[in-house]
N, C-alpha and C positions, 0 to 999 in steps of 0.2 A: 550804681554798680554793686555796692556793698550788699544791697538787698537781694540782688540776683545771685551773688555768690553764696549767701546764706541759704537761699532756696535750693541751689544746686547741691550744696553740701548735705542738705537734709534728704533730698530725693535721690541723688546719685553720688553718694560719698566716695564710691570706688573710682569714679572718674577723676575726682580731685587727687586721690591717692596716687593714681596712675600718672597724672600730670606732674605731680611733685617728683615722683620717682624718675620719670624721663628727663625732667629738667635737671635733677641732681646728676644724672649720668652724663648729660650733655655738658654741664658746667665742669664736671671733673675731667672729661676728655679735653675740653678747651684749655684748662689750666695746666694740663700735664702732657699735652700732645707732643710727639706721638706716644701712645700708651697701649700696652698689650691688654688682652682680655683678663688675664689672671690678676694683674696689678689693679686694673679697673674694678674688678669684683671685690678685692680687698679694700680698695679706697672707698667704695660706696657701701660697704658692709652688706653685700648681697651674694647669693650663691651664683656660681659660674653658669648654671643652667638658666637662671632667671636673666642674668646679664646677656647671655648669648641670644635669648629670645628678643630682648630689647634692642640689642645691637642690630639684629637682622631687620627689625622694624625701622629703626632710625636710618639704616642704610637704604632701605627701600624708599624712604621719603627724601633721600638725597641730603640728609642732614649731617652725615659723617662719611668719610672715606676710609677704606681699610686697605693698608699697604703692608709690605714686609716689615718696616720699622714699627708699625702699630696703627692705631686709629687716630684720625685727625678730623677736625670740624670743617665742614664746607662753608663757603660764604653764606649760603642760605641758612645753615645751622647756626652760624654766629648771629645772624639777623634774628632768628627765632629766640636765641638766648637773651638778647637785648630786649626784645619785646615782651618776653615772658617774665622778666625780672620784676617789673612793676605789678604785673598781675599776681604773681606769687606773693609779693609783698602785701597786697590787699587781701588775698585769699587767706593768709595767715593772721590777718588783723594786726599787722605790725605798726600801721599808722597810729592806731589808738594807743598802743603801748609806748610809742615814741612820745606822744603828747602827754601821757601820764607821767613818764619819767622826767620829761622836760619841766612840767609844772611842779612836780614834787621837789626837784633839786634846783629849781629856778635857773635852768640852763638856757643858753642862747639857741641851741639846736641839738637834736638827737637824731642820729641816722642808724637804723638797724638793718643788717643784711640777714637774709634767711639762713638757717643752719646753726651749727655749734662746732666751734674749733676743736673742742674736746673729742668730738666724734668724727669730724671730717677736717683734716688739716688744710684742705683746699680753701676753706673759708678764710684762712689768713690772707690768701691772694686776693680774695674778693674784698676783704676789709681794706687792703692796700690800694686796690683800684678805686674804691669808693672815696677813700681819704684823698687820694691823688686828684680826683675830680673836684673835690671840695677845695683843695688848695689852688687848683687851676682857676677856680671861680673867684677867689679872694685876693690872690697874689697880685701886687701892683709894683710900679716903679719905686725904687728907693726903700723897699721893705727890708727889714732885718729879720731873718728867720733863725731861731735857735731851736735845735732839735737834740733829743736824747738818742741813745743807741738802742739796740734790740732787734730781734728778727722781724717783729711787726712793723717797726719804723722802716726797716730795710725794704719791705714789700711796698710801702708807700713810695719811697724814693725810686724803686725799680719800675713803678707804674707811672711815674711822672712823664708826660710827653715832653718833647723838645720845644722850648719856648724861643721865639725869635722876635718877640715884640716888647720885651721888658728891658729896662736899663737900671744899672746901679743897685741890683739886688745883692745883699750880702748874707751869706749863710755861715753860721757858727755853731760849734757844739755847745750844748747847754751845760755840760759838766765834763769832768775828766774821764779818762778811759776806764773800762771795766771788763774783766775777763780776758781770756786768751784769744777769742775769736775776733781777729782784726776786721773782718768783713762787716760785722755788725756793731762796731764801736762808733761812737758819735763823730769822731774826727773823720773817719772814712766816709760815713754817710753824708756829712756836711759837704765834703768835696764832691761827691757824686751828685748831690742835690744841686749844688752850684753849677756843675757842668750841664745839667738838664735844663736849667732855667737861664743859662747864659750869664750867670752872675759870678761874683768873686766869693772867696771863702777865707776864713782864718782858722787856725787849728789851736787846740789847747793841749799842749804836750805835758800833761800832768796825770800821774796815777790817781785812781779814784779814792783810795784809802791812804791818807797820810796823817801823821801826828799834827796836832795844832801848831807846834813850833815850826814844823816844816811848811805848813800852809801859810803861816804868817810871814815866813821868809820869801816864799815863792810869789805871794800875792803882790809884792812890790817890784817884781821883775817887769821890765818895760813891756815885753811882748805879751805876757800873761795879763798884765793890768789893762792893756789895750783891748784884749778879747773880753775881759770882764766888763769893761765900760760898754762894749757893744752889746753884751748880753743884757745889761741894764737898760739899753735903749731899744731892745727888740720889740717888735709889734706882732710877731707870730711865734708861738711856742708849740712845737709838735712833740708829743711825748707818749710813752706807753705807761701802763699801770701793771704792777706785779703783786703777787701774793707775798705777804711779809716773810713767810718761812722760805719760800723759793729764792726771793731776792737777797735775803741775808746770806744764804749759801753762795749765791752767784757773786756777791760782793766780797766773798772771802772772809766773812766775820768768824771769829772764834766761836767754838761751841758754847762757851760761857755767855757770850754776847747774844747768840741765837736763843739760848734758853731764857735770858733776861727779856728779850724782845717779845717772845711768845707768852712769858709769864705776865707781862703787863698788858697783854691783850691786843697786841698789834696784829692786824689782819691784811693791811694793804700798804704798798710802798710806791713812792714816786720821788725822784730827785734825791734819794738818800734820806727822805723823811718817812717815818713809819706811823701809821694811823690806826686807831682802834675802831671798833664797829660804830661808834658814835661820831666818827670823823675828827676825833681829837688827836693831835700829834703827841705821841708818847715816847718817841726816840728819834734821834738823827745821827748821821755819821758825818764827820768832818769832810768837807769837799770844797773845791774851787769851782765856781760856776753859778748857776741860777739858785736863788734862795727864796725863802718864804716871802720876804718883803718885795722882791722883784716880780715874782709870779703874779701877784695881785695887780700889778701895774701894766701887765702885757694885755693888749686889747683882744687879741685872738689866741685863745688857749685851746688847743685841739688834742683831746685824749683819745687814744685808739687802743682798745683791748677787747678781747672776746673769750668765750668759753664759759660754761656754767660755773666752773671751778673758780673763776675770777670775779664772780658777781659781788661777793662780800667785799673784796678789795676795791672794786669800782665804786660801790656805795660809800666806802670809807673816804676815798679820795674826792669824789664828786660832791660830797657834803660840804666841802670847803671851797669849791670852785664855781661860784655863782657866775652866770652869764658866759660860761665856757661851752665848748662843743664836745659832745661825746659821740664817737663812732664805734659801734659794738655789734655783736651778733645776736641772733634770736635766743640762743642758749643762755647767754648772760642776761639778756633783757628780761626773759620770762622769770629767771631766778631772782632778779632785782625786784620785779613786781611781787613775787612771793615774800621777799624780805620786807618790803614796804607794808604789805598787807598784814603780816604777823605783828609788826611793830605798832600798827595803827588800830 
């Protein structure tokens, strides 16, 4: 199949470009339906005239419906999206990139979705769907799932199907709360995750940034100690990866701390740990929850992050997480390959 794709790209490259364009439009409608033409044009970065032409074609093929609220995907259109997904994956050569990244960082599995979050926010939903399918594949009775917060992890939880065949699954936040958005905090997502899989959950009612004295006092509280013990026994860890500069601001660090973090070369952050481009931990913030010693003992560690701008951060974190799983997008993956090539 790969040989046929290469020949097609050489002989009729415009066909491949058109296929990708229509797939992108269909996928964007699917994740935002009902959606109007103008918003669609902005979302896919195309002119309204081009989008209008493509919409007319997709409508004539019975792949979309057009109603007063906006455009929606038909059953046939949804089937086409699902079938095209693997084809587009091969067309872009993403399987080879997955294998390259997997070997370079000694990972258990790498899954890449086409597109770049930095250019198309719809890709976040696709990352969430793919990650949810992966969790569906590995989740079993009596599992303890620890998860961090964040908008990407929220998409994973939102895409989880309702489970009816599991028992005694426990879901817990991997660390204390962060930021003002309750919807994307680890406590909230742990509760929603548990409801999806028919499991139970425990919450960690602790602010993310506390002094060492406060942490030492809280860590001996019965309810908090119980959650920490569960975290230490977790066998699935679901987490996002952030850029060091962005996460330092989100975690409310003072300007002096931010300057210090950047000065010592931090590029990536996860769990309150900051890593430089060589994967060395150069800074950490006091926290209750998952720590460096615990992470290495969790059998299923699933990192989800996308966007070309996060490539350097992903490289920094994944350099330390052998045998983990990385779910990312094409933008980040291609940039990671560039980083690897330059270093070698």
